Each structure stands twice: as C-alpha cells, then as structure tokens.
ChimeraX commands (.cxc) that place a marker at each C-alpha (Angstrom):
marker #1 position -54.05,79.03,-35.48 radius 0.5
marker #1 position -54.07,75.66,-33.78 radius 0.5
marker #1 position -53.95,72.37,-35.60 radius 0.5
marker #1 position -56.81,69.89,-35.10 radius 0.5
marker #1 position -56.17,66.94,-32.80 radius 0.5
marker #1 position -54.87,63.80,-34.42 radius 0.5
marker #1 position -51.54,62.41,-35.58 radius 0.5
marker #1 position -48.73,64.92,-36.03 radius 0.5
marker #1 position -48.30,66.49,-39.46 radius 0.5
marker #1 position -45.33,65.39,-41.55 radius 0.5
marker #1 position -43.27,68.41,-40.49 radius 0.5
marker #1 position -44.07,67.94,-36.78 radius 0.5
marker #1 position -42.56,65.35,-34.53 radius 0.5
marker #1 position -44.49,63.51,-31.88 radius 0.5
marker #1 position -43.26,63.87,-28.32 radius 0.5
marker #1 position -41.93,60.54,-27.13 radius 0.5
marker #1 position -42.68,59.61,-23.52 radius 0.5
marker #1 position -40.07,57.51,-21.72 radius 0.5
marker #1 position -40.49,56.17,-18.20 radius 0.5
marker #1 position -37.83,54.65,-16.01 radius 0.5
marker #1 position -38.21,52.07,-13.27 radius 0.5
marker #1 position -35.48,51.46,-10.72 radius 0.5
marker #1 position -35.71,48.08,-9.03 radius 0.5
marker #1 position -34.37,49.47,-5.78 radius 0.5
marker #1 position -36.44,51.13,-3.07 radius 0.5
marker #1 position -33.39,52.62,-1.36 radius 0.5
marker #1 position -33.30,56.41,-1.77 radius 0.5
marker #1 position -30.25,57.50,-3.73 radius 0.5
marker #1 position -29.35,53.98,-4.83 radius 0.5
marker #1 position -26.82,53.49,-7.63 radius 0.5
marker #1 position -29.57,51.84,-9.69 radius 0.5
marker #1 position -31.86,54.83,-9.26 radius 0.5
marker #1 position -29.02,57.19,-10.23 radius 0.5
marker #1 position -28.30,55.11,-13.35 radius 0.5
marker #1 position -31.97,55.14,-14.41 radius 0.5
marker #1 position -32.16,58.91,-13.78 radius 0.5
marker #1 position -29.04,59.37,-15.94 radius 0.5
marker #1 position -30.60,57.34,-18.77 radius 0.5
marker #1 position -33.80,59.42,-18.49 radius 0.5
marker #1 position -31.72,62.60,-18.64 radius 0.5
marker #1 position -30.24,61.38,-21.93 radius 0.5
marker #1 position -33.72,60.72,-23.29 radius 0.5
marker #1 position -34.86,64.18,-22.18 radius 0.5
marker #1 position -31.87,65.79,-23.90 radius 0.5
marker #1 position -33.05,64.11,-27.10 radius 0.5
marker #1 position -36.50,65.67,-26.67 radius 0.5
marker #1 position -38.40,62.95,-24.83 radius 0.5
marker #1 position -40.78,63.67,-21.98 radius 0.5
marker #1 position -39.47,61.54,-19.09 radius 0.5
marker #1 position -40.64,60.31,-15.72 radius 0.5
marker #1 position -39.12,58.10,-13.05 radius 0.5
marker #1 position -41.76,55.70,-11.73 radius 0.5
marker #1 position -41.04,55.16,-8.03 radius 0.5
marker #1 position -42.12,51.62,-7.19 radius 0.5
marker #1 position -42.27,52.51,-3.49 radius 0.5
marker #1 position -44.82,55.26,-4.16 radius 0.5
marker #1 position -47.24,52.85,-5.85 radius 0.5
marker #1 position -47.49,50.54,-2.84 radius 0.5
marker #1 position -47.89,47.59,-5.19 radius 0.5
marker #1 position -49.18,44.34,-3.69 radius 0.5
marker #1 position -47.55,40.99,-4.10 radius 0.5
marker #1 position -48.80,39.04,-7.09 radius 0.5
marker #1 position -51.80,37.04,-5.90 radius 0.5
marker #1 position -53.18,39.89,-3.81 radius 0.5
marker #1 position -53.54,42.23,-6.78 radius 0.5
marker #1 position -57.32,41.79,-7.03 radius 0.5
marker #1 position -58.08,43.19,-3.57 radius 0.5
marker #1 position -59.74,46.62,-3.89 radius 0.5
marker #1 position -56.93,48.92,-2.69 radius 0.5
marker #1 position -54.31,46.76,-4.35 radius 0.5
marker #1 position -56.16,46.72,-7.66 radius 0.5
marker #1 position -56.17,50.53,-7.74 radius 0.5
marker #1 position -52.41,50.66,-7.18 radius 0.5
marker #1 position -51.84,48.13,-9.97 radius 0.5
marker #1 position -54.18,50.03,-12.31 radius 0.5
marker #1 position -52.27,53.27,-11.71 radius 0.5
marker #1 position -48.90,51.56,-12.33 radius 0.5
marker #1 position -50.13,49.82,-15.49 radius 0.5
marker #1 position -51.66,53.07,-16.80 radius 0.5
marker #1 position -48.33,54.87,-16.36 radius 0.5
marker #1 position -46.54,52.10,-18.26 radius 0.5
marker #1 position -49.21,51.96,-20.96 radius 0.5
marker #1 position -48.86,55.69,-21.66 radius 0.5
marker #1 position -45.11,55.35,-22.30 radius 0.5
marker #1 position -43.46,54.86,-25.68 radius 0.5
marker #1 position -40.26,53.60,-24.10 radius 0.5
marker #1 position -39.38,51.98,-20.78 radius 0.5
marker #1 position -36.00,51.97,-19.06 radius 0.5
marker #1 position -35.56,49.21,-16.49 radius 0.5
marker #1 position -32.76,49.21,-13.95 radius 0.5
marker #1 position -32.10,46.73,-11.20 radius 0.5
marker #1 position -29.40,45.85,-8.76 radius 0.5
marker #1 position -28.16,42.29,-9.13 radius 0.5
marker #1 position -29.52,40.23,-6.30 radius 0.5
marker #1 position -28.57,36.55,-6.14 radius 0.5
marker #1 position -27.73,36.64,-9.86 radius 0.5
marker #1 position -31.08,38.10,-10.92 radius 0.5
marker #1 position -33.20,41.25,-10.82 radius 0.5
marker #1 position -34.57,42.56,-7.54 radius 0.5
marker #1 position -37.75,41.09,-6.09 radius 0.5
marker #1 position -39.52,44.46,-6.12 radius 0.5
marker #1 position -38.92,44.87,-9.88 radius 0.5
marker #1 position -39.82,41.23,-10.59 radius 0.5
marker #1 position -43.07,41.60,-8.66 radius 0.5
marker #1 position -43.93,44.87,-10.46 radius 0.5
marker #1 position -43.35,43.22,-13.84 radius 0.5
marker #1 position -45.38,40.16,-12.78 radius 0.5
marker #1 position -48.34,42.49,-12.12 radius 0.5
marker #1 position -48.33,43.56,-15.79 radius 0.5
marker #1 position -49.02,41.56,-18.92 radius 0.5
marker #1 position -46.81,40.89,-21.91 radius 0.5
marker #1 position -49.01,42.96,-24.22 radius 0.5
marker #1 position -48.18,46.08,-22.25 radius 0.5
marker #1 position -44.63,45.98,-23.63 radius 0.5
marker #1 position -45.48,45.21,-27.26 radius 0.5
marker #1 position -44.47,47.99,-29.64 radius 0.5
marker #1 position -42.38,49.75,-26.99 radius 0.5
marker #1 position -38.65,50.16,-26.72 radius 0.5
marker #1 position -37.54,48.54,-23.45 radius 0.5
marker link #1:1,2 radius 0.2
marker link #1:2,3 radius 0.2
marker link #1:3,4 radius 0.2
marker link #1:4,5 radius 0.2
marker link #1:5,6 radius 0.2
marker link #1:6,7 radius 0.2
marker link #1:7,8 radius 0.2
marker link #1:8,9 radius 0.2
marker link #1:9,10 radius 0.2
marker link #1:10,11 radius 0.2
marker link #1:11,12 radius 0.2
marker link #1:12,13 radius 0.2
marker link #1:13,14 radius 0.2
marker link #1:14,15 radius 0.2
marker link #1:15,16 radius 0.2
marker link #1:16,17 radius 0.2
marker link #1:17,18 radius 0.2
marker link #1:18,19 radius 0.2
marker link #1:19,20 radius 0.2
marker link #1:20,21 radius 0.2
marker link #1:21,22 radius 0.2
marker link #1:22,23 radius 0.2
marker link #1:23,24 radius 0.2
marker link #1:24,25 radius 0.2
marker link #1:25,26 radius 0.2
marker link #1:26,27 radius 0.2
marker link #1:27,28 radius 0.2
marker link #1:28,29 radius 0.2
marker link #1:29,30 radius 0.2
marker link #1:30,31 radius 0.2
marker link #1:31,32 radius 0.2
marker link #1:32,33 radius 0.2
marker link #1:33,34 radius 0.2
marker link #1:34,35 radius 0.2
marker link #1:35,36 radius 0.2
marker link #1:36,37 radius 0.2
marker link #1:37,38 radius 0.2
marker link #1:38,39 radius 0.2
marker link #1:39,40 radius 0.2
marker link #1:40,41 radius 0.2
marker link #1:41,42 radius 0.2
marker link #1:42,43 radius 0.2
marker link #1:43,44 radius 0.2
marker link #1:44,45 radius 0.2
marker link #1:45,46 radius 0.2
marker link #1:46,47 radius 0.2
marker link #1:47,48 radius 0.2
marker link #1:48,49 radius 0.2
marker link #1:49,50 radius 0.2
marker link #1:50,51 radius 0.2
marker link #1:51,52 radius 0.2
marker link #1:52,53 radius 0.2
marker link #1:53,54 radius 0.2
marker link #1:54,55 radius 0.2
marker link #1:55,56 radius 0.2
marker link #1:56,57 radius 0.2
marker link #1:57,58 radius 0.2
marker link #1:58,59 radius 0.2
marker link #1:59,60 radius 0.2
marker link #1:60,61 radius 0.2
marker link #1:61,62 radius 0.2
marker link #1:62,63 radius 0.2
marker link #1:63,64 radius 0.2
marker link #1:64,65 radius 0.2
marker link #1:65,66 radius 0.2
marker link #1:66,67 radius 0.2
marker link #1:67,68 radius 0.2
marker link #1:68,69 radius 0.2
marker link #1:69,70 radius 0.2
marker link #1:70,71 radius 0.2
marker link #1:71,72 radius 0.2
marker link #1:72,73 radius 0.2
marker link #1:73,74 radius 0.2
marker link #1:74,75 radius 0.2
marker link #1:75,76 radius 0.2
marker link #1:76,77 radius 0.2
marker link #1:77,78 radius 0.2
marker link #1:78,79 radius 0.2
marker link #1:79,80 radius 0.2
marker link #1:80,81 radius 0.2
marker link #1:81,82 radius 0.2
marker link #1:82,83 radius 0.2
marker link #1:83,84 radius 0.2
marker link #1:84,85 radius 0.2
marker link #1:85,86 radius 0.2
marker link #1:86,87 radius 0.2
marker link #1:87,88 radius 0.2
marker link #1:88,89 radius 0.2
marker link #1:89,90 radius 0.2
marker link #1:90,91 radius 0.2
marker link #1:91,92 radius 0.2
marker link #1:92,93 radius 0.2
marker link #1:93,94 radius 0.2
marker link #1:94,95 radius 0.2
marker link #1:95,96 radius 0.2
marker link #1:96,97 radius 0.2
marker link #1:97,98 radius 0.2
marker link #1:98,99 radius 0.2
marker link #1:99,100 radius 0.2
marker link #1:100,101 radius 0.2
marker link #1:101,102 radius 0.2
marker link #1:102,103 radius 0.2
marker link #1:103,104 radius 0.2
marker link #1:104,105 radius 0.2
marker link #1:105,106 radius 0.2
marker link #1:106,107 radius 0.2
marker link #1:107,108 radius 0.2
marker link #1:108,109 radius 0.2
marker link #1:109,110 radius 0.2
marker link #1:110,111 radius 0.2
marker link #1:111,112 radius 0.2
marker link #1:112,113 radius 0.2
marker link #1:113,114 radius 0.2
marker link #1:114,115 radius 0.2
marker link #1:115,116 radius 0.2
marker link #1:116,117 radius 0.2
marker link #1:117,118 radius 0.2
marker link #1:118,119 radius 0.2
view
C-alpha cells in the first residue's frame, strides 16, 4: 500500500539532494575530482547527488542573461540549484580568488536561491 504524497512520515526520512559545482571547465581537473569525492561522501550517507557541469549549461556572461537562448540556459541552471537541499562548491584558486566561470555562474543566481540550504 502506498503512502499519500506529502511530507515524509515520522519514521521515514526524506531523501536529501546534493549538487556539486566545480569551477573548472577542464576535464579531469583536481577541482572536479575533489567535488566528485565530496559528492561520493554525500551519496554514501544516503543523499541523491549530481555534479552540475558548468560547461554543459553554456551559461552567458552576466549582462547577456536576458537574451532568449541565454535565458533558457540560466533558467535550467537555476532550476537545478533550486531543487537541491545542499550545494558543494569547488574552485581552483585563480589570482587569489575563485574562478571566473564559477563567479559568473553564481552572479547569474540570486541570494534567495541559497537561503535554507547547506553550502
């Protein structure tokens, strides 16, 4: 017998969704490996995990995010972040800061997207 949709019962646990973002577009980068390792740890604890590949989104630069094709890419990225309970960010250090690709991706979101989430 299936349980009706809604919040989990007291004896059930909700599945936590954790996404990871590596601020490097280079395949096999150390940053990507570190984020994958962190996601593996979350999965071992029962979380549903996903690595969000910034290169696959084809995100525009901030300022061009309202153009039709660009807006769809941003919407897809934001929807994937919104559906997560936790977010793992990884970035190589570039000139003493995070990578430009990660900074741009975060600039395309809004602060409210991260409220109530473990980051």
